[in-house]
ChimeraX commands (.cxc) that place a marker at each C-alpha (Angstrom):
marker #1 position -29.14,-30.90,-52.77 radius 0.5
marker #1 position -32.15,-30.43,-50.45 radius 0.5
marker #1 position -35.67,-30.66,-52.20 radius 0.5
marker #1 position -37.66,-27.44,-51.29 radius 0.5
marker #1 position -40.38,-29.92,-49.46 radius 0.5
marker #1 position -37.68,-31.02,-47.51 radius 0.5
marker #1 position -36.72,-27.64,-45.91 radius 0.5
marker #1 position -38.37,-27.22,-42.53 radius 0.5
marker #1 position -40.21,-24.35,-41.96 radius 0.5
marker #1 position -38.67,-21.08,-40.27 radius 0.5
marker #1 position -40.15,-18.02,-38.33 radius 0.5
marker #1 position -41.10,-14.61,-40.36 radius 0.5
marker #1 position -41.70,-11.63,-38.73 radius 0.5
marker #1 position -44.23,-9.53,-39.98 radius 0.5
marker #1 position -44.46,-5.92,-39.05 radius 0.5
marker #1 position -47.43,-3.82,-39.02 radius 0.5
marker #1 position -45.88,-0.79,-38.80 radius 0.5
marker #1 position -42.02,0.76,-39.33 radius 0.5
marker #1 position -40.25,-0.03,-36.15 radius 0.5
marker #1 position -38.59,3.33,-36.76 radius 0.5
marker #1 position -41.75,5.19,-36.23 radius 0.5
marker #1 position -43.06,3.05,-33.28 radius 0.5
marker #1 position -43.17,3.34,-29.78 radius 0.5
marker #1 position -41.41,6.37,-28.13 radius 0.5
marker #1 position -39.10,7.32,-31.14 radius 0.5
marker #1 position -42.63,7.48,-33.36 radius 0.5
marker #1 position -44.33,9.60,-30.48 radius 0.5
marker #1 position -45.77,13.11,-31.43 radius 0.5
marker #1 position -47.14,16.24,-30.04 radius 0.5
marker #1 position -50.75,17.22,-30.65 radius 0.5
marker #1 position -52.87,19.87,-29.66 radius 0.5
marker #1 position -55.14,19.36,-26.80 radius 0.5
marker #1 position -58.15,21.62,-25.11 radius 0.5
marker #1 position -56.93,25.08,-23.87 radius 0.5
marker #1 position -56.91,26.03,-20.31 radius 0.5
marker #1 position -59.55,28.43,-19.02 radius 0.5
marker #1 position -56.72,30.53,-17.48 radius 0.5
marker #1 position -53.57,31.17,-19.36 radius 0.5
marker #1 position -50.80,31.08,-17.13 radius 0.5
marker #1 position -47.06,30.04,-16.56 radius 0.5
marker #1 position -44.91,29.04,-13.42 radius 0.5
marker #1 position -47.93,26.48,-12.68 radius 0.5
marker #1 position -47.67,22.94,-11.02 radius 0.5
marker #1 position -49.06,19.87,-13.17 radius 0.5
marker #1 position -50.27,16.66,-11.80 radius 0.5
marker #1 position -51.71,13.44,-12.74 radius 0.5
marker #1 position -51.83,11.74,-15.94 radius 0.5
marker #1 position -52.85,12.89,-19.55 radius 0.5
marker #1 position -56.31,11.98,-19.60 radius 0.5
marker #1 position -56.93,13.17,-15.78 radius 0.5
marker #1 position -54.56,15.97,-14.69 radius 0.5
marker #1 position -54.81,19.09,-12.55 radius 0.5
marker #1 position -53.07,22.39,-13.44 radius 0.5
marker #1 position -52.16,24.16,-10.12 radius 0.5
marker #1 position -52.02,27.89,-9.36 radius 0.5
marker #1 position -49.29,29.86,-11.42 radius 0.5
marker #1 position -48.79,33.18,-12.56 radius 0.5
marker #1 position -50.64,35.52,-15.29 radius 0.5
marker #1 position -49.76,39.05,-14.31 radius 0.5
marker #1 position -49.87,38.23,-10.88 radius 0.5
marker #1 position -50.23,34.86,-8.82 radius 0.5
marker #1 position -53.09,32.97,-9.15 radius 0.5
marker #1 position -54.83,30.45,-6.73 radius 0.5
marker #1 position -57.08,28.75,-9.87 radius 0.5
marker #1 position -56.68,25.03,-10.14 radius 0.5
marker #1 position -58.05,23.10,-13.39 radius 0.5
marker #1 position -58.75,19.64,-14.11 radius 0.5
marker #1 position -58.28,17.91,-17.36 radius 0.5
marker #1 position -60.23,14.81,-18.76 radius 0.5
marker #1 position -58.44,14.11,-21.88 radius 0.5
marker #1 position -60.46,16.63,-23.82 radius 0.5
marker #1 position -61.17,19.97,-21.94 radius 0.5
marker #1 position -60.29,22.02,-18.90 radius 0.5
marker #1 position -62.65,22.73,-15.82 radius 0.5
marker #1 position -62.00,25.05,-13.01 radius 0.5
marker #1 position -62.30,23.13,-9.58 radius 0.5
marker #1 position -61.34,24.17,-6.05 radius 0.5
marker #1 position -58.86,27.00,-5.46 radius 0.5
marker #1 position -55.55,26.32,-3.55 radius 0.5
marker #1 position -55.68,28.39,-0.36 radius 0.5
marker #1 position -52.54,30.59,-1.26 radius 0.5
marker #1 position -51.87,31.82,-4.80 radius 0.5
marker #1 position -48.02,31.50,-6.09 radius 0.5
marker #1 position -45.79,30.66,-8.82 radius 0.5
marker #1 position -43.03,28.25,-9.41 radius 0.5
marker #1 position -44.45,25.59,-7.05 radius 0.5
marker #1 position -44.12,21.73,-7.23 radius 0.5
marker #1 position -46.62,18.64,-6.29 radius 0.5
marker #1 position -47.25,15.38,-7.24 radius 0.5
marker #1 position -50.21,13.08,-7.20 radius 0.5
marker #1 position -53.64,12.25,-8.88 radius 0.5
marker #1 position -57.03,14.09,-9.29 radius 0.5
marker #1 position -58.35,12.68,-6.33 radius 0.5
marker #1 position -55.18,12.83,-4.03 radius 0.5
marker #1 position -52.55,15.30,-4.65 radius 0.5
marker #1 position -50.00,17.74,-2.78 radius 0.5
marker #1 position -48.54,21.04,-3.48 radius 0.5
marker #1 position -45.83,22.72,-1.81 radius 0.5
marker #1 position -43.23,25.47,-1.90 radius 0.5
marker #1 position -43.34,28.29,-4.52 radius 0.5
marker #1 position -43.29,31.94,-4.10 radius 0.5
marker #1 position -46.09,34.27,-2.91 radius 0.5
marker #1 position -44.83,37.33,-1.65 radius 0.5
marker #1 position -41.49,35.65,-0.66 radius 0.5
marker #1 position -40.28,32.21,-0.95 radius 0.5
marker #1 position -42.82,29.98,0.93 radius 0.5
marker #1 position -42.92,26.68,2.64 radius 0.5
marker #1 position -46.33,26.16,2.35 radius 0.5
marker #1 position -47.90,22.49,1.65 radius 0.5
marker #1 position -51.58,21.76,0.88 radius 0.5
marker #1 position -53.40,18.39,0.10 radius 0.5
marker #1 position -55.88,17.90,-2.41 radius 0.5
marker #1 position -58.62,15.26,-1.65 radius 0.5
marker #1 position -60.53,15.68,-5.01 radius 0.5
marker #1 position -62.74,18.47,-3.98 radius 0.5
marker #1 position -60.92,21.19,-1.67 radius 0.5
marker #1 position -57.07,21.98,-0.80 radius 0.5
marker #1 position -56.30,21.94,2.97 radius 0.5
marker #1 position -53.34,23.62,4.46 radius 0.5
marker #1 position -50.94,20.71,6.07 radius 0.5
marker #1 position -47.58,20.88,7.63 radius 0.5
marker #1 position -44.85,23.27,6.13 radius 0.5
marker #1 position -41.63,22.13,4.31 radius 0.5
marker #1 position -38.59,22.84,6.51 radius 0.5
marker #1 position -36.84,24.90,4.17 radius 0.5
marker #1 position -38.75,27.52,2.10 radius 0.5
marker #1 position -38.21,27.59,-1.63 radius 0.5
marker #1 position -39.25,28.37,-5.11 radius 0.5
marker #1 position -38.19,26.62,-8.29 radius 0.5
marker #1 position -38.11,23.10,-6.88 radius 0.5
marker #1 position -38.93,19.86,-8.34 radius 0.5
marker #1 position -41.26,17.36,-6.62 radius 0.5
marker #1 position -42.17,13.42,-7.16 radius 0.5
marker #1 position -44.29,10.80,-5.86 radius 0.5
marker #1 position -47.71,10.07,-5.17 radius 0.5
marker #1 position -49.81,11.15,-2.03 radius 0.5
marker #1 position -49.27,10.37,0.68 radius 0.5
marker #1 position -45.53,9.56,-0.17 radius 0.5
marker #1 position -43.74,12.54,-1.86 radius 0.5
marker #1 position -40.12,14.04,-2.40 radius 0.5
marker #1 position -39.26,17.57,-2.70 radius 0.5
marker #1 position -35.72,18.86,-3.76 radius 0.5
marker #1 position -33.82,21.29,-5.05 radius 0.5
marker #1 position -35.02,25.17,-5.54 radius 0.5
marker #1 position -34.08,28.27,-3.76 radius 0.5
marker #1 position -33.65,31.90,-5.02 radius 0.5
marker #1 position -30.95,33.90,-5.54 radius 0.5
marker #1 position -28.93,30.88,-3.99 radius 0.5
marker #1 position -29.89,27.39,-5.05 radius 0.5
marker #1 position -30.31,24.58,-2.58 radius 0.5
marker #1 position -29.53,21.04,-2.72 radius 0.5
marker #1 position -32.00,20.12,0.19 radius 0.5
marker #1 position -34.13,17.04,-0.23 radius 0.5
marker #1 position -37.19,16.42,2.05 radius 0.5
marker #1 position -39.41,13.43,2.11 radius 0.5
marker #1 position -43.31,13.54,3.05 radius 0.5
marker #1 position -45.10,10.49,4.76 radius 0.5
marker #1 position -48.37,11.99,4.67 radius 0.5
marker #1 position -48.26,14.12,7.80 radius 0.5
marker #1 position -45.10,16.04,7.91 radius 0.5
marker #1 position -41.63,16.72,5.90 radius 0.5
marker #1 position -38.54,15.43,7.08 radius 0.5
marker #1 position -34.79,16.32,5.53 radius 0.5
marker #1 position -32.83,13.51,4.11 radius 0.5
marker #1 position -29.83,13.29,2.14 radius 0.5
marker #1 position -28.92,16.52,-0.38 radius 0.5
marker #1 position -28.66,16.27,-4.22 radius 0.5
marker #1 position -25.18,16.16,-5.04 radius 0.5
marker #1 position -25.29,19.81,-7.01 radius 0.5
marker #1 position -27.64,22.66,-5.75 radius 0.5
marker #1 position -29.74,23.77,-8.24 radius 0.5
marker #1 position -33.29,25.75,-8.87 radius 0.5
marker #1 position -35.79,25.64,-11.39 radius 0.5
marker #1 position -34.74,22.00,-12.02 radius 0.5
marker #1 position -37.12,19.44,-13.29 radius 0.5
marker #1 position -38.06,15.75,-11.79 radius 0.5
marker #1 position -40.49,12.84,-12.04 radius 0.5
marker #1 position -40.59,9.57,-10.19 radius 0.5
marker #1 position -41.76,8.41,-6.90 radius 0.5
marker #1 position -40.55,8.82,-3.35 radius 0.5
marker #1 position -37.94,5.69,-3.44 radius 0.5
marker #1 position -37.23,6.29,-6.83 radius 0.5
marker #1 position -36.95,9.73,-8.51 radius 0.5
marker #1 position -34.95,11.90,-11.18 radius 0.5
marker #1 position -33.65,15.35,-10.91 radius 0.5
marker #1 position -32.52,16.88,-14.06 radius 0.5
marker #1 position -31.07,20.19,-15.48 radius 0.5
marker #1 position -31.96,23.46,-13.87 radius 0.5
marker #1 position -30.55,27.05,-14.09 radius 0.5
marker #1 position -27.26,26.11,-12.31 radius 0.5
marker #1 position -24.40,24.55,-14.30 radius 0.5
marker #1 position -23.96,21.78,-15.14 radius 0.5
marker #1 position -27.52,22.36,-17.01 radius 0.5
marker #1 position -27.56,18.69,-18.43 radius 0.5
marker #1 position -26.86,16.87,-15.31 radius 0.5
marker #1 position -28.94,14.13,-14.12 radius 0.5
marker #1 position -29.60,12.50,-10.60 radius 0.5
marker #1 position -31.30,9.43,-9.46 radius 0.5
marker #1 position -32.88,9.03,-5.99 radius 0.5
marker #1 position -32.83,5.33,-4.62 radius 0.5
marker #1 position -34.88,6.34,-1.58 radius 0.5
marker #1 position -31.83,7.17,0.53 radius 0.5
marker #1 position -29.21,9.16,-1.44 radius 0.5
marker #1 position -28.57,10.91,-5.00 radius 0.5
marker #1 position -26.43,9.66,-7.42 radius 0.5
marker #1 position -25.08,11.12,-10.55 radius 0.5
marker #1 position -26.24,9.42,-13.77 radius 0.5
marker #1 position -26.20,9.96,-17.40 radius 0.5
marker #1 position -26.61,13.74,-18.60 radius 0.5
marker #1 position -29.39,15.29,-20.65 radius 0.5
marker #1 position -28.38,15.97,-24.55 radius 0.5
marker #1 position -29.72,19.70,-23.84 radius 0.5
marker #1 position -29.64,21.29,-20.80 radius 0.5
marker #1 position -32.42,23.00,-19.69 radius 0.5
marker #1 position -33.86,25.28,-16.96 radius 0.5
marker #1 position -37.78,25.43,-16.24 radius 0.5
marker #1 position -38.89,22.54,-18.49 radius 0.5
marker #1 position -42.14,20.37,-17.98 radius 0.5
marker #1 position -41.52,16.69,-17.12 radius 0.5
marker #1 position -43.27,13.61,-15.81 radius 0.5
marker #1 position -43.20,9.79,-15.51 radius 0.5
marker #1 position -41.70,7.13,-13.70 radius 0.5
marker #1 position -37.87,6.91,-13.03 radius 0.5
marker #1 position -37.26,4.36,-15.76 radius 0.5
marker #1 position -39.77,6.10,-18.29 radius 0.5
marker #1 position -39.92,9.73,-18.02 radius 0.5
marker #1 position -39.85,12.67,-20.30 radius 0.5
marker #1 position -38.58,16.17,-20.44 radius 0.5
marker #1 position -40.29,18.94,-22.66 radius 0.5
marker #1 position -39.74,22.58,-23.16 radius 0.5
marker #1 position -37.59,24.73,-20.84 radius 0.5
marker #1 position -34.66,27.52,-21.68 radius 0.5
marker #1 position -31.10,28.16,-21.71 radius 0.5
marker #1 position -31.39,31.58,-22.35 radius 0.5
marker #1 position -34.09,31.15,-25.18 radius 0.5
marker #1 position -37.32,28.92,-25.15 radius 0.5
marker #1 position -37.45,25.67,-26.82 radius 0.5
marker #1 position -39.46,22.59,-27.55 radius 0.5
marker #1 position -36.81,20.10,-27.39 radius 0.5
marker #1 position -38.07,16.48,-25.82 radius 0.5
marker #1 position -36.21,13.79,-24.38 radius 0.5
marker #1 position -37.15,10.39,-23.35 radius 0.5
marker #1 position -35.64,8.87,-20.18 radius 0.5
marker #1 position -35.48,4.84,-20.26 radius 0.5
marker #1 position -33.73,4.56,-16.90 radius 0.5
marker #1 position -30.15,4.67,-18.12 radius 0.5
marker #1 position -29.95,7.17,-21.13 radius 0.5
marker #1 position -31.96,10.44,-22.54 radius 0.5
marker #1 position -32.82,10.15,-26.15 radius 0.5
marker #1 position -34.12,13.50,-28.17 radius 0.5
marker #1 position -37.76,12.66,-29.60 radius 0.5
marker #1 position -40.20,14.68,-31.14 radius 0.5
marker #1 position -40.58,18.35,-30.47 radius 0.5
marker #1 position -43.11,20.37,-28.86 radius 0.5
marker #1 position -45.58,22.26,-31.54 radius 0.5
marker #1 position -44.33,25.55,-29.85 radius 0.5
marker #1 position -41.27,26.31,-27.91 radius 0.5
marker #1 position -42.21,26.92,-24.29 radius 0.5
marker #1 position -40.76,27.34,-20.90 radius 0.5
marker #1 position -42.36,27.20,-17.12 radius 0.5
marker #1 position -45.07,24.58,-18.44 radius 0.5
marker #1 position -46.79,22.22,-16.33 radius 0.5
marker #1 position -46.56,18.53,-17.10 radius 0.5
marker #1 position -48.69,15.43,-16.16 radius 0.5
marker #1 position -48.64,11.87,-17.63 radius 0.5
marker #1 position -48.17,8.35,-16.55 radius 0.5
marker #1 position -44.95,7.69,-18.78 radius 0.5
marker #1 position -42.81,8.47,-21.39 radius 0.5
marker #1 position -45.37,7.29,-24.08 radius 0.5
marker #1 position -48.37,9.35,-22.60 radius 0.5
marker #1 position -48.04,12.93,-21.38 radius 0.5
marker #1 position -49.28,16.42,-21.24 radius 0.5
marker #1 position -47.73,19.66,-21.52 radius 0.5
marker #1 position -50.09,22.97,-20.74 radius 0.5
marker #1 position -49.37,26.79,-19.89 radius 0.5
marker #1 position -46.01,28.32,-19.97 radius 0.5
marker #1 position -44.16,31.27,-21.24 radius 0.5
marker #1 position -45.83,34.12,-22.83 radius 0.5
marker #1 position -48.94,33.47,-20.44 radius 0.5
marker #1 position -50.41,30.68,-22.33 radius 0.5
marker #1 position -53.59,28.52,-22.07 radius 0.5
marker #1 position -52.00,25.88,-24.79 radius 0.5
marker #1 position -52.25,22.38,-24.28 radius 0.5
marker #1 position -50.22,19.74,-26.12 radius 0.5
marker #1 position -50.86,15.86,-25.77 radius 0.5
marker #1 position -47.86,13.60,-26.19 radius 0.5
marker #1 position -48.98,9.87,-27.65 radius 0.5
marker #1 position -46.50,7.04,-28.58 radius 0.5
marker #1 position -46.71,5.74,-32.00 radius 0.5
marker #1 position -48.18,2.75,-33.24 radius 0.5
marker #1 position -46.94,-0.42,-31.44 radius 0.5
marker #1 position -45.03,-3.05,-33.58 radius 0.5
marker #1 position -47.18,-6.13,-34.03 radius 0.5
marker #1 position -45.47,-9.40,-34.83 radius 0.5
marker #1 position -47.40,-12.60,-36.59 radius 0.5
marker #1 position -45.18,-15.73,-36.19 radius 0.5
marker #1 position -45.46,-18.53,-38.81 radius 0.5
marker #1 position -43.79,-21.87,-39.24 radius 0.5
marker link #1:1,2 radius 0.2
marker link #1:2,3 radius 0.2
marker link #1:3,4 radius 0.2
marker link #1:4,5 radius 0.2
marker link #1:5,6 radius 0.2
marker link #1:6,7 radius 0.2
marker link #1:7,8 radius 0.2
marker link #1:8,9 radius 0.2
marker link #1:9,10 radius 0.2
marker link #1:10,11 radius 0.2
marker link #1:11,12 radius 0.2
marker link #1:12,13 radius 0.2
marker link #1:13,14 radius 0.2
marker link #1:14,15 radius 0.2
marker link #1:15,16 radius 0.2
marker link #1:16,17 radius 0.2
marker link #1:17,18 radius 0.2
marker link #1:18,19 radius 0.2
marker link #1:19,20 radius 0.2
marker link #1:20,21 radius 0.2
marker link #1:21,22 radius 0.2
marker link #1:22,23 radius 0.2
marker link #1:23,24 radius 0.2
marker link #1:24,25 radius 0.2
marker link #1:25,26 radius 0.2
marker link #1:26,27 radius 0.2
marker link #1:27,28 radius 0.2
marker link #1:28,29 radius 0.2
marker link #1:29,30 radius 0.2
marker link #1:30,31 radius 0.2
marker link #1:31,32 radius 0.2
marker link #1:32,33 radius 0.2
marker link #1:33,34 radius 0.2
marker link #1:34,35 radius 0.2
marker link #1:35,36 radius 0.2
marker link #1:36,37 radius 0.2
marker link #1:37,38 radius 0.2
marker link #1:38,39 radius 0.2
marker link #1:39,40 radius 0.2
marker link #1:40,41 radius 0.2
marker link #1:41,42 radius 0.2
marker link #1:42,43 radius 0.2
marker link #1:43,44 radius 0.2
marker link #1:44,45 radius 0.2
marker link #1:45,46 radius 0.2
marker link #1:46,47 radius 0.2
marker link #1:47,48 radius 0.2
marker link #1:48,49 radius 0.2
marker link #1:49,50 radius 0.2
marker link #1:50,51 radius 0.2
marker link #1:51,52 radius 0.2
marker link #1:52,53 radius 0.2
marker link #1:53,54 radius 0.2
marker link #1:54,55 radius 0.2
marker link #1:55,56 radius 0.2
marker link #1:56,57 radius 0.2
marker link #1:57,58 radius 0.2
marker link #1:58,59 radius 0.2
marker link #1:59,60 radius 0.2
marker link #1:60,61 radius 0.2
marker link #1:61,62 radius 0.2
marker link #1:62,63 radius 0.2
marker link #1:63,64 radius 0.2
marker link #1:64,65 radius 0.2
marker link #1:65,66 radius 0.2
marker link #1:66,67 radius 0.2
marker link #1:67,68 radius 0.2
marker link #1:68,69 radius 0.2
marker link #1:69,70 radius 0.2
marker link #1:70,71 radius 0.2
marker link #1:71,72 radius 0.2
marker link #1:72,73 radius 0.2
marker link #1:73,74 radius 0.2
marker link #1:74,75 radius 0.2
marker link #1:75,76 radius 0.2
marker link #1:76,77 radius 0.2
marker link #1:77,78 radius 0.2
marker link #1:78,79 radius 0.2
marker link #1:79,80 radius 0.2
marker link #1:80,81 radius 0.2
marker link #1:81,82 radius 0.2
marker link #1:82,83 radius 0.2
marker link #1:83,84 radius 0.2
marker link #1:84,85 radius 0.2
marker link #1:85,86 radius 0.2
marker link #1:86,87 radius 0.2
marker link #1:87,88 radius 0.2
marker link #1:88,89 radius 0.2
marker link #1:89,90 radius 0.2
marker link #1:90,91 radius 0.2
marker link #1:91,92 radius 0.2
marker link #1:92,93 radius 0.2
marker link #1:93,94 radius 0.2
marker link #1:94,95 radius 0.2
marker link #1:95,96 radius 0.2
marker link #1:96,97 radius 0.2
marker link #1:97,98 radius 0.2
marker link #1:98,99 radius 0.2
marker link #1:99,100 radius 0.2
marker link #1:100,101 radius 0.2
marker link #1:101,102 radius 0.2
marker link #1:102,103 radius 0.2
marker link #1:103,104 radius 0.2
marker link #1:104,105 radius 0.2
marker link #1:105,106 radius 0.2
marker link #1:106,107 radius 0.2
marker link #1:107,108 radius 0.2
marker link #1:108,109 radius 0.2
marker link #1:109,110 radius 0.2
marker link #1:110,111 radius 0.2
marker link #1:111,112 radius 0.2
marker link #1:112,113 radius 0.2
marker link #1:113,114 radius 0.2
marker link #1:114,115 radius 0.2
marker link #1:115,116 radius 0.2
marker link #1:116,117 radius 0.2
marker link #1:117,118 radius 0.2
marker link #1:118,119 radius 0.2
marker link #1:119,120 radius 0.2
marker link #1:120,121 radius 0.2
marker link #1:121,122 radius 0.2
marker link #1:122,123 radius 0.2
marker link #1:123,124 radius 0.2
marker link #1:124,125 radius 0.2
marker link #1:125,126 radius 0.2
marker link #1:126,127 radius 0.2
marker link #1:127,128 radius 0.2
marker link #1:128,129 radius 0.2
marker link #1:129,130 radius 0.2
marker link #1:130,131 radius 0.2
marker link #1:131,132 radius 0.2
marker link #1:132,133 radius 0.2
marker link #1:133,134 radius 0.2
marker link #1:134,135 radius 0.2
marker link #1:135,136 radius 0.2
marker link #1:136,137 radius 0.2
marker link #1:137,138 radius 0.2
marker link #1:138,139 radius 0.2
marker link #1:139,140 radius 0.2
marker link #1:140,141 radius 0.2
marker link #1:141,142 radius 0.2
marker link #1:142,143 radius 0.2
marker link #1:143,144 radius 0.2
marker link #1:144,145 radius 0.2
marker link #1:145,146 radius 0.2
marker link #1:146,147 radius 0.2
marker link #1:147,148 radius 0.2
marker link #1:148,149 radius 0.2
marker link #1:149,150 radius 0.2
marker link #1:150,151 radius 0.2
marker link #1:151,152 radius 0.2
marker link #1:152,153 radius 0.2
marker link #1:153,154 radius 0.2
marker link #1:154,155 radius 0.2
marker link #1:155,156 radius 0.2
marker link #1:156,157 radius 0.2
marker link #1:157,158 radius 0.2
marker link #1:158,159 radius 0.2
marker link #1:159,160 radius 0.2
marker link #1:160,161 radius 0.2
marker link #1:161,162 radius 0.2
marker link #1:162,163 radius 0.2
marker link #1:163,164 radius 0.2
marker link #1:164,165 radius 0.2
marker link #1:165,166 radius 0.2
marker link #1:166,167 radius 0.2
marker link #1:167,168 radius 0.2
marker link #1:168,169 radius 0.2
marker link #1:169,170 radius 0.2
marker link #1:170,171 radius 0.2
marker link #1:171,172 radius 0.2
marker link #1:172,173 radius 0.2
marker link #1:173,174 radius 0.2
marker link #1:174,175 radius 0.2
marker link #1:175,176 radius 0.2
marker link #1:176,177 radius 0.2
marker link #1:177,178 radius 0.2
marker link #1:178,179 radius 0.2
marker link #1:179,180 radius 0.2
marker link #1:180,181 radius 0.2
marker link #1:181,182 radius 0.2
marker link #1:182,183 radius 0.2
marker link #1:183,184 radius 0.2
marker link #1:184,185 radius 0.2
marker link #1:185,186 radius 0.2
marker link #1:186,187 radius 0.2
marker link #1:187,188 radius 0.2
marker link #1:188,189 radius 0.2
marker link #1:189,190 radius 0.2
marker link #1:190,191 radius 0.2
marker link #1:191,192 radius 0.2
marker link #1:192,193 radius 0.2
marker link #1:193,194 radius 0.2
marker link #1:194,195 radius 0.2
marker link #1:195,196 radius 0.2
marker link #1:196,197 radius 0.2
marker link #1:197,198 radius 0.2
marker link #1:198,199 radius 0.2
marker link #1:199,200 radius 0.2
marker link #1:200,201 radius 0.2
marker link #1:201,202 radius 0.2
marker link #1:202,203 radius 0.2
marker link #1:203,204 radius 0.2
marker link #1:204,205 radius 0.2
marker link #1:205,206 radius 0.2
marker link #1:206,207 radius 0.2
marker link #1:207,208 radius 0.2
marker link #1:208,209 radius 0.2
marker link #1:209,210 radius 0.2
marker link #1:210,211 radius 0.2
marker link #1:211,212 radius 0.2
marker link #1:212,213 radius 0.2
marker link #1:213,214 radius 0.2
marker link #1:214,215 radius 0.2
marker link #1:215,216 radius 0.2
marker link #1:216,217 radius 0.2
marker link #1:217,218 radius 0.2
marker link #1:218,219 radius 0.2
marker link #1:219,220 radius 0.2
marker link #1:220,221 radius 0.2
marker link #1:221,222 radius 0.2
marker link #1:222,223 radius 0.2
marker link #1:223,224 radius 0.2
marker link #1:224,225 radius 0.2
marker link #1:225,226 radius 0.2
marker link #1:226,227 radius 0.2
marker link #1:227,228 radius 0.2
marker link #1:228,229 radius 0.2
marker link #1:229,230 radius 0.2
marker link #1:230,231 radius 0.2
marker link #1:231,232 radius 0.2
marker link #1:232,233 radius 0.2
marker link #1:233,234 radius 0.2
marker link #1:234,235 radius 0.2
marker link #1:235,236 radius 0.2
marker link #1:236,237 radius 0.2
marker link #1:237,238 radius 0.2
marker link #1:238,239 radius 0.2
marker link #1:239,240 radius 0.2
marker link #1:240,241 radius 0.2
marker link #1:241,242 radius 0.2
marker link #1:242,243 radius 0.2
marker link #1:243,244 radius 0.2
marker link #1:244,245 radius 0.2
marker link #1:245,246 radius 0.2
marker link #1:246,247 radius 0.2
marker link #1:247,248 radius 0.2
marker link #1:248,249 radius 0.2
marker link #1:249,250 radius 0.2
marker link #1:250,251 radius 0.2
marker link #1:251,252 radius 0.2
marker link #1:252,253 radius 0.2
marker link #1:253,254 radius 0.2
marker link #1:254,255 radius 0.2
marker link #1:255,256 radius 0.2
marker link #1:256,257 radius 0.2
marker link #1:257,258 radius 0.2
marker link #1:258,259 radius 0.2
marker link #1:259,260 radius 0.2
marker link #1:260,261 radius 0.2
marker link #1:261,262 radius 0.2
marker link #1:262,263 radius 0.2
marker link #1:263,264 radius 0.2
marker link #1:264,265 radius 0.2
marker link #1:265,266 radius 0.2
marker link #1:266,267 radius 0.2
marker link #1:267,268 radius 0.2
marker link #1:268,269 radius 0.2
marker link #1:269,270 radius 0.2
marker link #1:270,271 radius 0.2
marker link #1:271,272 radius 0.2
marker link #1:272,273 radius 0.2
marker link #1:273,274 radius 0.2
marker link #1:274,275 radius 0.2
marker link #1:275,276 radius 0.2
marker link #1:276,277 radius 0.2
marker link #1:277,278 radius 0.2
marker link #1:278,279 radius 0.2
marker link #1:279,280 radius 0.2
marker link #1:280,281 radius 0.2
marker link #1:281,282 radius 0.2
marker link #1:282,283 radius 0.2
marker link #1:283,284 radius 0.2
marker link #1:284,285 radius 0.2
marker link #1:285,286 radius 0.2
marker link #1:286,287 radius 0.2
marker link #1:287,288 radius 0.2
marker link #1:288,289 radius 0.2
marker link #1:289,290 radius 0.2
marker link #1:290,291 radius 0.2
marker link #1:291,292 radius 0.2
marker link #1:292,293 radius 0.2
marker link #1:293,294 radius 0.2
marker link #1:294,295 radius 0.2
marker link #1:295,296 radius 0.2
marker link #1:296,297 radius 0.2
marker link #1:297,298 radius 0.2
view
């Protein structure tokens, strides 16, 4: 039998936190600063600590734009055309807002330079309830419609929109996130509401479905680390799902059920939900759980 002193050392992993409560699985929603103007059907761009809430609907369409600094919202320059159910993408210093509904479906596109909005070239197809992805000056607009959903996808090059390959399934009030060469489309009011599609820069491919089909949800993140939160399927719900590039996983719910909410964030580990149904000013911040720290001894 080997003596204790003759047994060679081995590596022991010491965890600073419970793995089940770490990372995305341990992430939670917490209250953030309330918006100055309560509204739904708005667009969101940016990250958790530097976001824009753009336009939307109170009892009428509003042109109000607010900026979040991680603690509170401040009103900044209004859009030129007040609208609801629009989409957009970008950062607090370089963003684009497009589509939506003013007095009818609109194709209007506006560019934000950090201080003011400027009207630029329109979408080729006017529509509401569309999704968007990208970082200015490279964006993607897809889906939407009104009484008739569309599958149309358009690519923005910083100057104009060009029609590219359609979604496999026409849908409106869908969710989306990612970049122009790698984007995700999911859900919507058209069945199957769980359907998810991946854009590879030239075409859409069906990938794994959501666990809970939904329309009018908030969303954010890159195509390999996204988040979908809120939405409705006849009734509003608080469900949150994390996308890892292959599968959706149900994670912690929003504090309150909400739909037609805005979303912002850099990844599935840091996000922001604001505004939404019931014309609310509420903001919730999503933060990942403690990282697992490994100490190796020998």
